[in-house]
Each structure stands twice: as structure tokens, then as C-alpha cells.
C-alpha positions as CSV (number, residue, x, y, z in Angstrom):
1,M,-50.0,-79.3,-13.9
2,K,-50.6,-83.0,-14.7
3,N,-54.1,-82.3,-15.7
4,K,-52.9,-79.6,-18.1
5,L,-50.4,-82.1,-19.6
6,I,-53.3,-84.5,-20.4
7,L,-55.4,-81.7,-21.8
8,I,-52.6,-80.4,-24.0
9,A,-52.2,-83.9,-25.4
10,C,-55.8,-83.9,-26.3
11,I,-55.6,-80.5,-27.9
12,I,-52.6,-81.4,-29.9
13,S,-54.5,-84.4,-31.3
14,L,-57.4,-82.2,-32.2
15,F,-55.2,-79.7,-34.0
16,A,-53.6,-82.6,-35.9
17,A,-57.0,-83.8,-37.0
18,C,-58.5,-80.4,-37.9
19,T,-57.7,-77.5,-40.1
20,S,-57.2,-74.0,-38.8
21,S,-58.8,-72.3,-41.8
22,D,-61.6,-70.9,-39.7
23,D,-59.0,-68.9,-37.6
24,Y,-56.3,-68.2,-40.2
25,D,-55.9,-68.5,-43.9
26,A,-52.4,-69.9,-44.5
27,P,-50.6,-68.4,-47.4
28,N,-50.4,-71.9,-49.0
29,S,-51.4,-75.5,-48.2
30,F,-47.9,-76.6,-47.4
31,S,-46.6,-74.3,-44.7
32,D,-48.4,-73.0,-41.5
33,V,-47.2,-72.0,-38.1
34,S,-49.0,-72.4,-34.7
35,W,-48.1,-73.2,-31.2
36,Y,-49.7,-74.0,-27.9
37,T,-48.6,-73.7,-24.2
38,S,-49.9,-74.8,-20.9
39,A,-50.7,-71.1,-20.2
40,F,-53.7,-71.7,-22.6
41,R,-55.1,-68.2,-23.3
42,S,-53.4,-66.5,-20.3
43,A,-50.9,-63.7,-21.2
44,T,-48.6,-64.9,-18.5
45,L,-47.2,-68.4,-18.1
46,G,-46.5,-68.9,-14.4
47,V,-45.2,-72.1,-12.7
48,S,-43.8,-73.0,-9.3
49,V,-40.2,-73.8,-9.0
50,N,-39.6,-77.6,-9.5
51,D,-42.7,-77.8,-11.6
52,F,-43.0,-78.0,-15.4
53,A,-44.8,-76.3,-18.3
54,S,-45.7,-77.7,-21.7
55,F,-45.1,-76.3,-25.1
56,S,-46.3,-77.6,-28.5
57,D,-45.3,-76.6,-31.9
58,L,-48.3,-77.2,-34.2
59,S,-46.7,-75.9,-37.3
60,Q,-46.8,-77.7,-40.6
61,G,-44.4,-77.9,-43.5
62,E,-41.4,-76.4,-41.6
63,L,-37.9,-77.2,-42.9
64,S,-36.4,-77.3,-39.5
65,H,-37.6,-76.9,-35.9
66,S,-36.1,-76.6,-32.4
67,W,-36.8,-75.8,-28.8
68,T,-34.1,-74.2,-26.7
69,I,-34.0,-73.8,-22.9
70,E,-31.7,-72.2,-20.4
71,E,-29.4,-73.7,-17.7
72,G,-31.4,-74.8,-14.7
73,S,-34.3,-76.0,-17.0
74,F,-34.7,-79.6,-18.2
75,F,-36.7,-81.4,-20.8
76,L,-38.9,-84.2,-19.4
77,E,-40.5,-87.3,-20.9
78,G,-43.5,-89.2,-19.6
79,P,-45.6,-90.8,-18.7
80,I,-46.1,-88.6,-15.7
81,T,-49.0,-89.4,-13.4
82,R,-51.1,-87.3,-11.1
83,S,-49.3,-88.7,-8.0
84,D,-45.9,-87.5,-9.2
85,S,-44.5,-84.5,-7.5
86,V,-40.7,-85.0,-8.0
87,Y,-39.7,-85.0,-11.6
88,D,-36.0,-85.7,-11.6
89,E,-36.5,-89.3,-12.9
90,F,-38.3,-87.9,-15.9
91,I,-35.4,-85.7,-17.1
92,I,-34.3,-86.8,-20.6
93,E,-30.8,-88.2,-20.6
94,P,-28.3,-87.2,-21.9
95,R,-29.3,-83.7,-20.8
96,S,-29.5,-81.1,-23.4
97,L,-30.6,-77.5,-23.8
98,E,-32.0,-78.1,-27.3
99,T,-34.4,-80.6,-28.8
100,E,-36.3,-81.1,-32.1
101,D,-39.3,-82.7,-30.4
102,K,-42.6,-81.1,-31.5
103,T,-44.0,-81.1,-27.9
104,V,-41.8,-80.5,-24.9
105,H,-42.3,-80.5,-21.1
106,V,-39.9,-78.2,-19.4
107,L,-38.9,-78.6,-15.7
108,F,-37.9,-75.3,-14.0
109,T,-35.6,-75.7,-11.0
110,E,-34.7,-72.0,-10.4
111,G,-37.0,-69.1,-9.7
112,G,-37.2,-66.0,-11.8
113,L,-38.0,-65.2,-15.4
114,K,-36.9,-68.1,-17.7
115,K,-36.9,-68.3,-21.5
116,V,-38.1,-71.1,-23.8
117,R,-37.2,-70.4,-27.4
118,L,-38.9,-71.8,-30.5
119,Y,-37.0,-71.6,-33.8
120,N,-38.7,-72.7,-37.0
121,V,-37.5,-72.4,-40.6
122,F,-40.1,-72.4,-43.5
123,K,-39.8,-72.5,-47.3
124,D,-42.8,-70.1,-47.6
125,S,-43.9,-67.0,-45.8
126,V,-46.1,-67.8,-42.7
127,A,-47.5,-65.8,-39.8
128,F,-48.8,-66.8,-36.4
129,K,-52.2,-65.3,-35.7
130,G,-53.1,-65.0,-32.0
131,G,-55.9,-63.5,-30.0
132,D,-56.9,-59.9,-30.1
133,D,-55.8,-59.6,-33.8
134,F,-52.2,-60.3,-32.8
135,I,-50.1,-61.4,-35.8
136,F,-46.5,-62.6,-35.6
137,P,-45.0,-62.8,-39.2
138,A,-42.0,-64.8,-40.2
139,K,-38.8,-62.9,-41.1
140,R,-36.9,-63.6,-44.3
141,E,-33.3,-64.7,-43.7
142,S,-31.0,-66.1,-46.3
143,G,-33.8,-66.9,-48.7
144,Q,-35.9,-68.7,-46.1
145,W,-38.7,-67.7,-43.7
146,V,-37.9,-67.8,-40.0
147,I,-40.2,-67.8,-36.9
148,D,-38.0,-67.1,-33.9
149,T,-40.0,-66.5,-30.7
150,T,-39.2,-66.7,-27.0
151,F,-41.7,-67.6,-24.3
152,I,-41.1,-66.0,-20.9
153,V,-42.0,-68.2,-18.0
154,D,-42.4,-66.6,-14.6
155,V,-41.1,-69.3,-12.2
156,Y,-42.3,-68.7,-8.6
157,D,-39.9,-69.8,-5.8
158,T,-41.2,-71.6,-2.7
159,I,-42.2,-69.0,-0.1
160,V,-39.4,-68.4,2.4
161,P,-40.7,-66.3,5.3
162,Q,-38.7,-63.4,6.6
163,I,-39.8,-61.0,9.3
164,L,-38.7,-58.1,11.5
165,I,-39.9,-57.3,15.0
166,R,-39.6,-53.7,16.3
167,Q,-40.1,-52.5,19.8
168,N,-40.2,-48.7,20.3
169,G,-38.7,-48.4,16.8
170,V,-35.7,-50.7,17.5
171,V,-35.3,-54.0,15.7
172,I,-35.1,-56.8,18.3
173,P,-33.9,-60.4,17.9
174,H,-36.5,-63.2,17.4
175,E,-34.7,-65.9,15.5
176,S,-33.7,-68.2,18.4
177,V,-35.9,-70.1,20.8
178,S,-33.8,-68.6,23.6
179,D,-34.9,-65.1,22.6
180,I,-37.4,-63.6,25.1
181,I,-39.3,-60.5,24.0
182,T,-40.7,-58.8,27.1
183,V,-43.7,-56.5,26.6
184,E,-45.7,-54.5,29.1
185,A,-49.4,-55.2,29.0
186,G,-51.2,-52.6,26.9
187,S,-48.1,-51.8,24.8
188,T,-47.4,-52.8,21.2
189,L,-44.9,-54.4,18.9
190,E,-44.4,-53.9,15.2
191,L,-44.2,-57.1,13.2
192,V,-43.1,-56.6,9.7
193,D,-43.3,-59.1,6.9
194,V,-40.3,-58.5,4.7
195,T,-40.6,-61.8,2.7
196,T,-39.6,-61.5,-0.9
197,I,-38.7,-65.0,-2.0
198,G,-41.8,-66.7,-3.2
199,R,-43.8,-63.5,-3.6
200,P,-46.6,-64.1,-1.1
201,N,-49.7,-61.9,-1.5
202,T,-51.7,-62.8,1.6
203,R,-50.6,-63.0,5.2
204,S,-52.0,-63.5,8.7
205,W,-50.2,-62.9,12.0
206,N,-51.5,-64.8,15.0
207,I,-50.0,-63.8,18.4
208,A,-51.5,-63.9,21.9
209,G,-55.0,-64.3,20.6
210,V,-54.6,-61.4,18.2
211,T,-54.9,-61.7,14.4
212,N,-53.7,-59.1,11.9
213,T,-53.4,-59.3,8.1
214,D,-51.2,-56.2,7.5
215,S,-47.7,-56.5,6.2
216,L,-46.7,-54.1,9.0
217,A,-48.8,-55.3,11.9
218,V,-49.1,-53.3,15.1
219,I,-50.0,-55.9,17.8
220,Q,-51.2,-54.8,21.2
221,F,-50.5,-57.2,24.0
222,N,-53.2,-57.1,26.7
223,K,-53.0,-60.5,28.4
224,L,-50.3,-61.5,30.9
225,G,-48.3,-64.6,30.3
226,E,-45.9,-66.2,27.8
227,F,-47.1,-66.6,24.2
228,K,-45.8,-68.0,20.9
229,G,-46.7,-66.5,17.5
230,N,-46.8,-67.5,13.9
231,L,-47.2,-66.0,10.4
232,N,-49.2,-67.7,7.7
233,L,-48.1,-66.7,4.2
234,S,-49.7,-67.7,0.9
235,R,-49.7,-66.9,-2.8
236,Q,-53.1,-66.9,-4.4
237,G,-54.5,-65.9,-7.8
238,E,-56.1,-67.2,-10.9
239,E,-53.0,-67.1,-13.1
240,I,-50.2,-67.7,-10.6
241,P,-49.2,-71.0,-8.9
242,G,-50.3,-71.3,-5.3
243,D,-48.1,-71.8,-2.3
244,Y,-48.4,-71.7,1.5
245,E,-46.0,-71.5,4.3
246,N,-46.4,-71.2,8.1
247,Y,-43.6,-69.6,10.0
248,K,-43.5,-70.3,13.7
249,I,-41.7,-67.4,15.4
250,P,-38.9,-68.9,17.5
251,A,-38.9,-66.2,20.2
252,T,-41.3,-66.2,23.2
253,F,-43.4,-63.1,23.9
254,N,-43.5,-62.5,27.7
255,V,-46.2,-60.0,28.7
256,I,-45.8,-58.5,32.1
257,P,-47.9,-56.0,34.1
258,S,-47.8,-52.4,32.8
259,S,-46.0,-49.7,34.6
260,L,-48.4,-47.1,33.1
261,P,-51.6,-46.0,34.7
262,F,-54.7,-47.8,33.6
263,E,-56.7,-44.9,32.1
264,V,-59.0,-43.8,29.3
265,S,-57.1,-43.9,26.1
266,A,-59.3,-42.1,23.5
267,E,-62.5,-40.3,22.9
268,L,-65.8,-41.6,24.5
269,I,-68.3,-42.2,21.7
270,E,-72.0,-43.2,21.3
271,L,-72.5,-46.2,19.1
272,E,-75.4,-46.5,16.7
273,N,-77.4,-48.6,19.2
274,Q,-77.1,-45.8,21.9
275,T,-74.3,-47.6,23.8
276,I,-71.7,-45.3,25.3
277,E,-68.2,-46.7,24.7
278,V,-65.3,-45.9,27.0
279,P,-61.9,-47.1,25.7
280,F,-59.0,-47.9,28.0
281,N,-55.3,-48.7,27.4
282,G,-55.6,-52.2,28.6
283,E,-58.0,-55.1,29.0
284,F,-60.5,-55.4,31.8
285,A,-60.8,-58.5,33.9
286,P,-64.4,-59.8,34.3
287,F,-66.4,-57.8,36.7
288,G,-70.0,-57.1,37.9
289,D,-72.1,-54.6,39.7
290,Q,-70.0,-51.5,39.0
291,E,-72.8,-49.2,37.9
292,P,-72.9,-47.2,41.2
293,F,-69.4,-45.8,40.7
294,F,-70.3,-44.2,37.3
295,T,-72.4,-41.1,36.6
296,V,-73.8,-40.2,33.2
297,N,-75.1,-36.6,32.8
298,V,-77.3,-35.8,29.9
299,N,-77.8,-32.1,29.3
300,G,-76.7,-31.5,32.9
301,S,-78.9,-34.0,34.6
302,P,-78.0,-37.5,35.8
303,F,-79.5,-40.4,33.8
304,T,-80.0,-43.9,35.2
305,I,-77.5,-46.4,34.0
306,S,-79.2,-49.6,32.8
307,S,-76.0,-51.7,32.5
308,L,-72.2,-51.5,32.5
309,A,-70.2,-54.2,30.8
310,R,-67.0,-55.2,29.2
311,S,-67.3,-55.2,25.4
312,A,-67.8,-58.7,24.1
313,T,-65.5,-58.0,21.1
314,D,-62.8,-55.8,22.7
315,A,-62.0,-56.2,26.4
316,T,-60.3,-52.8,26.5
317,K,-63.7,-51.0,26.2
318,L,-66.5,-50.5,28.7
319,E,-70.0,-50.2,27.4
320,I,-72.7,-48.2,29.2
321,K,-76.4,-48.4,28.4
322,L,-78.9,-45.9,29.8
323,V,-82.5,-46.6,30.8
324,D,-83.8,-43.6,28.8
325,Q,-83.2,-42.8,25.1
326,I,-80.5,-40.3,24.1
327,Y,-80.3,-38.1,21.0
328,R,-77.6,-36.6,18.8
329,S,-78.4,-33.2,20.1
330,D,-77.7,-34.2,23.7
331,V,-74.6,-33.1,25.6
332,I,-73.4,-36.1,27.6
333,T,-70.6,-36.5,30.0
334,V,-69.3,-39.6,32.0
335,T,-67.7,-39.7,35.4
336,Y,-65.9,-42.6,37.3
337,D,-65.2,-41.9,41.0
338,G,-62.4,-44.5,41.2
339,N,-64.1,-46.4,44.1
340,G,-65.1,-49.5,42.2
341,T,-63.4,-52.9,42.1
342,L,-62.6,-52.7,38.4
343,E,-59.3,-54.1,37.4
344,S,-57.2,-54.7,34.3
345,T,-56.1,-58.2,33.4
346,D,-52.6,-57.2,34.6
347,T,-54.1,-56.2,38.0
348,R,-54.1,-52.4,37.6
349,S,-57.0,-50.2,38.9
350,P,-58.5,-47.7,36.5
351,V,-57.8,-44.0,37.1
352,A,-60.8,-41.9,38.1
353,F,-62.1,-39.3,35.6
354,T,-64.7,-36.5,35.7
355,D,-67.1,-35.3,33.1
356,L,-65.5,-36.7,30.0
357,P,-67.6,-35.7,27.0
358,V,-69.2,-38.2,24.7
359,A,-69.0,-37.8,20.9
360,M,-72.6,-38.6,19.7
361,F,-73.4,-40.9,16.8
362,Q,-74.2,-38.6,13.9
363,H,-76.7,-40.7,11.9
364,E,-75.2,-39.5,8.7
365,A,-76.2,-40.8,5.3
366,I,-73.2,-38.9,3.8
367,K,-70.8,-36.1,4.6
368,F,-68.6,-34.0,2.3
369,D,-65.7,-32.0,3.7
370,F,-64.2,-31.3,0.2
371,E,-60.8,-32.5,1.3
372,T,-60.9,-35.3,-1.2
373,G,-62.8,-36.1,-4.4
374,A,-62.7,-32.6,-5.7
375,G,-63.4,-33.7,-9.3
376,N,-66.7,-35.2,-8.2
377,F,-68.4,-31.8,-7.6
378,V,-69.2,-30.4,-11.0
379,P,-71.2,-27.4,-12.4
380,R,-74.7,-28.6,-13.4
381,D,-74.9,-28.5,-17.2
382,G,-77.2,-25.9,-18.7
383,E,-77.8,-23.9,-15.5
384,N,-74.8,-21.7,-14.8
385,L,-74.1,-18.4,-16.4
386,A,-70.8,-17.9,-18.2
387,T,-69.8,-15.5,-15.4
388,T,-70.4,-18.1,-12.6
389,T,-67.6,-20.3,-11.3
390,I,-67.9,-23.3,-9.0
391,E,-64.7,-24.8,-7.7
392,I,-63.0,-26.3,-4.7
393,S,-61.2,-23.5,-2.8
394,T,-58.7,-23.1,0.0
395,E,-59.7,-19.5,0.6
396,Q,-62.1,-20.4,3.4
397,A,-62.7,-23.6,5.3
398,A,-64.9,-24.4,8.3
399,S,-62.7,-27.5,8.9
400,G,-59.7,-28.9,7.2
401,T,-58.3,-26.7,4.3
402,N,-60.9,-26.9,1.6
403,S,-64.5,-25.8,0.8
404,I,-66.6,-25.5,-2.3
405,K,-66.9,-22.0,-3.7
406,M,-69.9,-20.7,-5.6
407,D,-69.1,-17.3,-7.2
408,A,-72.0,-15.8,-9.2
409,A,-71.1,-12.4,-10.7
410,A,-74.7,-11.9,-11.7
411,S,-78.1,-13.3,-11.0
412,G,-80.8,-14.3,-13.5
413,N,-80.1,-18.0,-13.7
414,W,-79.3,-20.9,-11.4
415,S,-75.9,-21.3,-10.0
416,A,-75.7,-25.0,-9.4
417,W,-73.3,-28.0,-8.7
418,I,-74.1,-31.7,-8.6
419,N,-72.2,-34.8,-7.6
420,Y,-73.0,-37.9,-9.7
421,T,-70.2,-40.0,-8.2
422,D,-70.6,-40.1,-4.4
423,T,-74.0,-41.8,-4.0
424,F,-75.6,-42.7,-0.7
425,T,-78.3,-44.8,0.8
426,L,-81.6,-43.6,2.3
427,Q,-84.3,-45.7,4.0
428,A,-87.9,-45.4,3.1
429,G,-89.9,-43.7,5.9
430,V,-86.8,-42.3,7.8
431,P,-86.8,-38.5,7.8
432,V,-83.6,-36.7,6.8
433,M,-82.4,-33.1,6.5
434,Y,-79.5,-31.2,5.0
435,E,-77.0,-29.7,7.4
436,Y,-74.1,-27.5,6.1
437,K,-71.8,-24.7,7.0
438,I,-71.9,-21.5,4.9
439,Y,-69.6,-18.5,4.6
440,K,-71.4,-15.5,2.9
441,V,-69.1,-12.9,1.6
442,S,-70.0,-9.2,2.1
443,G,-72.2,-7.9,-0.8
444,T,-73.7,-11.3,-1.6
445,A,-77.4,-11.1,-2.5
446,I,-79.1,-14.5,-2.3
447,N,-82.7,-14.8,-1.2
448,F,-82.8,-18.6,-0.8
449,L,-80.8,-21.8,-1.2
450,A,-82.3,-24.9,-2.8
451,P,-80.4,-28.1,-2.0
452,W,-81.9,-31.2,-3.6
453,I,-81.7,-34.9,-3.1
454,N,-81.6,-36.6,-6.5
455,R,-81.7,-40.3,-7.6
456,G,-79.7,-41.8,-10.4
457,G,-78.0,-38.5,-11.2
458,N,-80.5,-36.0,-12.5
459,T,-83.9,-37.3,-11.3
460,T,-85.0,-34.8,-8.6
461,V,-86.6,-36.4,-5.5
462,Q,-86.8,-33.8,-2.8
463,Q,-86.0,-30.1,-2.5
464,F,-84.9,-28.6,0.8
465,W,-85.7,-25.0,-0.1
466,H,-85.1,-22.4,2.7
467,N,-84.4,-18.6,3.0
468,T,-82.2,-18.8,6.1
469,I,-79.4,-17.5,3.9
470,Q,-81.0,-14.0,4.0
471,S,-80.3,-13.6,7.7
472,A,-77.0,-15.4,7.8
473,P,-74.2,-13.0,8.9
474,F,-71.5,-11.9,6.4
475,D,-67.9,-13.0,6.5
476,E,-68.2,-15.8,9.1
477,W,-69.2,-19.4,9.2
478,T,-72.8,-20.3,10.0
479,T,-74.4,-23.7,10.3
480,I,-77.7,-24.2,8.5
481,R,-80.2,-27.0,8.9
482,T,-83.1,-27.5,6.6
483,Q,-86.5,-28.9,7.2
484,L,-87.1,-32.6,7.3
485,A,-88.2,-34.7,4.4
486,T,-89.1,-38.4,4.3
487,P,-87.9,-40.6,1.4
488,S,-90.5,-42.9,-0.1
489,N,-88.1,-45.5,-1.3
490,T,-85.1,-47.4,0.1
491,A,-82.3,-47.0,-2.4
492,N,-78.5,-46.7,-2.7
493,D,-78.3,-44.3,-5.7
494,Y,-79.3,-41.0,-4.1
495,N,-77.0,-38.0,-4.9
496,M,-76.6,-34.3,-4.0
497,Y,-77.6,-31.4,-6.2
498,F,-77.3,-27.8,-4.9
499,R,-78.3,-24.4,-6.4
500,H,-79.4,-20.8,-5.8
501,S,-80.4,-17.9,-8.1
502,G,-78.7,-15.0,-6.5
503,S,-75.4,-13.2,-6.9
504,G,-72.3,-13.0,-4.9
505,T,-69.9,-15.4,-3.3
506,I,-70.5,-18.2,-0.8
507,Y,-68.4,-21.1,0.5
508,L,-69.9,-24.4,1.7
509,D,-68.2,-26.9,3.9
510,D,-69.1,-30.0,5.9
511,V,-72.2,-30.6,3.8
512,R,-74.1,-33.7,5.0
513,I,-77.4,-35.5,4.9
514,I,-78.5,-36.6,8.4
515,E,-81.4,-38.5,9.9
516,A,-83.7,-36.8,12.4
517,D,-82.3,-37.5,15.9
518,E,-83.2,-34.4,18.0
519,R,-84.6,-34.5,21.5
520,P,-88.3,-33.7,21.4
């Protein structure tokens, strides 16, 4: 703010020395109106509480002039240095809510929207010309011309943190250092930032080694012991005054051993790097040499385990790597016999399990299930007959509730849709194919389907023509996979284009572009 004050003084001098004829032709040489504020060209003037803003009336030839402020605001006089942060000693005495000074510096001691009024009276007609062709003309009152304008200043309070803590949906006390919040390992608390004073727009919770930036943070406690927590709040932005506050939660979080079984908590998945991830409802203590107690079957046959480890980034997950390569088409199950020495950080032993399936990594470039983005799938211009309709439909769906319906009452031209919006990335030299589910209504006569991959919208790159549609059964969902094609260029502007030249009605769902990952 001090830097702005100095700059404003320089600008005022410049205005006094120069004419504004390049920006605005005054109606005569004796009267003109102009002003300047410390908001510069910003549409919003925002300051922190107990800080000040500057306003300059650069008008010429006025008969009278005044600035008026509200209660809780004060006029200051300098000099104010960069080291000053408390401005009470600069308040002009006796205190007044009105002044005839041309330049004023206004201290705001209360938060909220505050008004600063400029009232000028001129002999002649004048108008203020601002940016974006904004013109503010004087109004004629009692034979004189009046400029009466009010600047709205958004005064930001100092941030005052306020939170809620909920356990099993019930708000629990946390405001006293004597408050103890007991949590079983593996369970969660909801921490809610309900701060309004100071209007923070960023936050970070830090509790028991867990960081979360949500206003409603769900924190899982996995380590035994007593912990303190804090919330960092800040207000950031180009046109708002910054502020920061750290709130140390007075209560202590006491994490005790869980009374629940230590068991698999979600679906087993294959990661992109061929690691099998097994999630549990608590953290694992360090361990070693536990591979003999696990069995991984691939397509019904046991595969040798290369390593079993705790995830380096999430101790609630086990990671299994196999000696041999696995593929998307493989059916994989994992078994734990319960005889190992694995243990959670709260001393529980994991529950044995048998033949849990692994969801394989899909190597998808993109997938459309038509549940969202309906407006992105549009008929291709110049290709569809007037009797053809293409739309998102709820009449049939392989998954979810929606699919895309292609209804061609007659053949003789392409029936086609394209998606210009949802682009995707392909890598040069990596083969890909189309896979989609199709529902062919009885009576449909389509000899082939021609999905395309385009680039940049309408530039065709690769066609995946096939006639599998001829043998697809009527009135049921069928999965179709096309032949492979290999892109020549790595790019992120590929898009889908889909067409046929037959007649009848088909529905498409779960349309995706996938990389080749089939077991040889």
C-alpha cells in the first residue's frame, strides 16, 4: 500500500503537468473531471482491514469539491513510510467524515463494503470518460453541473479460523486443550472449515502426518499415538489483499488400536506398471519375506511372485510384482493364506482371503459412456439424410443409463457423428483399436461400420472398417473390437468420428480407444 501511495503521488504530478486531450476532449478549457484511485485499472478496490486506500480528484475548474467517508473510516495525512503498519498516529485531527482536500488517504478499520463519496460542482457540463468506453456525465442541478459518485471499497477482515470436527456424523468438542478425541486406527474424522471472517480461499489441514486441502476434509488415522493438528488458511489473488492464519487445534487426537478386523477394503487393481495393488483398512508395519503366503493365479495357473512390498506412498496398500508379464485380457486372482507375520501398525493381523479378482489396467486412450457431455456428440455436417437422427438416448444402455442412438430410416448416405471437443492423446508407434458395445434393433440392415480416428477435428487419420455388425445378434448388447492400427505421430488432438451407410437403429455404449495389450 505504501508503494501505491508513492506511485499515486507521481501520477498526480503527471496529470497536473499534462493535458488529457488524447483521452477525452473536454467541453471547454475551463472545466474537466477526472479521478484516480489506488485500485488503478482494477474494477474492484480491495484493502485489508486497518489498511488504507488513496483517492485523487484530478478535476479542473470545479466550483466546489468534497470527499465524504463513513463511520469507522478515517482520513490520514503523511508522510507514511514503508515501515509503518499502524496508522492511528496519521489520522487527521480533529476527526471528520468530510474534507475538501484533492487527494485523500482513507483508513478502514471495519470489514465489509465501505463507501467513499466524491461530490463536485461545475459551472459547465463535464463528463468522466473511463476505460471500455465508460462515460459518466454530470447532472444539472439548480443551474449547475454536479458529479456525484461513490466508490465502493471491499474491506477484508483479518482471517479468524473456525472449524467443526465430526465423528460418526456427530460434532465433537475440540476448543479446549483438555479435549481428547479418541479414534480407532483405520477410522476417519470429518474436519470442516467453516471460516467466514476474512474470506480465506486456500486451506491446508495437517494432522498425524496427513495433509488435506478440502474445506470438508475426511482424515483417516492409521498410526497409533497422540497427535496435534493445525489448519493453515490464506487469502490469495491478484486483486485482493493477502492474509494468512495458522490455527492450532487445541484438542489432542488419541489413536488407539482398531476393534475391526484388518482386511481388504476395496477392489484389487493392476497398475500401469503391472503391479497388483491390494488395499487394506489400515497401515502395514514394516515386513519382509512374506511372498510364500500369497498365491497369484493367472488364467488358472500360479505365477511366480517377484516381490511383495508395502507401498512407498500409502502404507495401507500391498504391492505384488510377478516375474512374468501380465496382460489386460488375463484373469488374475490373489489369495493370502493368513499364515504370514504381516501386521498392521496397531498390531492387528490381516484376515486371510481366497481368489480375490484383480481389475486389470485398461490402457485406454479415452472412453465414452455417454453419461456426461451429451452435447459433444454431434451429427457430422453434410453426411446425414434428413430422415436420420443421432442423439443421446435412455432407451438402451450397456452400462449406466445412456447410450448414443443412430436411427437411419433409409440408406443411401452416411449416418455419422463426430466429437470435436473430447480430444485424446496417442503415442507414435503404439498400436490401438476401437472397442465398443452395440445393440442392433431387429430389422436393421447395416453391412459395415466405419469408426475413424481424426486429428484436429475433420482431418481423417485412420479408419477401423469392419463388417462384424452383419453377424451381431439382434436386440442384445454385443462387444466389438476392431483391428489394430498404429499412429505415426504423437499428438494430443485426436478425436472420434463414427459412421455407417445402412438403415435401421443401433445404440452404441462404452466406446473406447485402447492400446493393444492381449496375451499372445
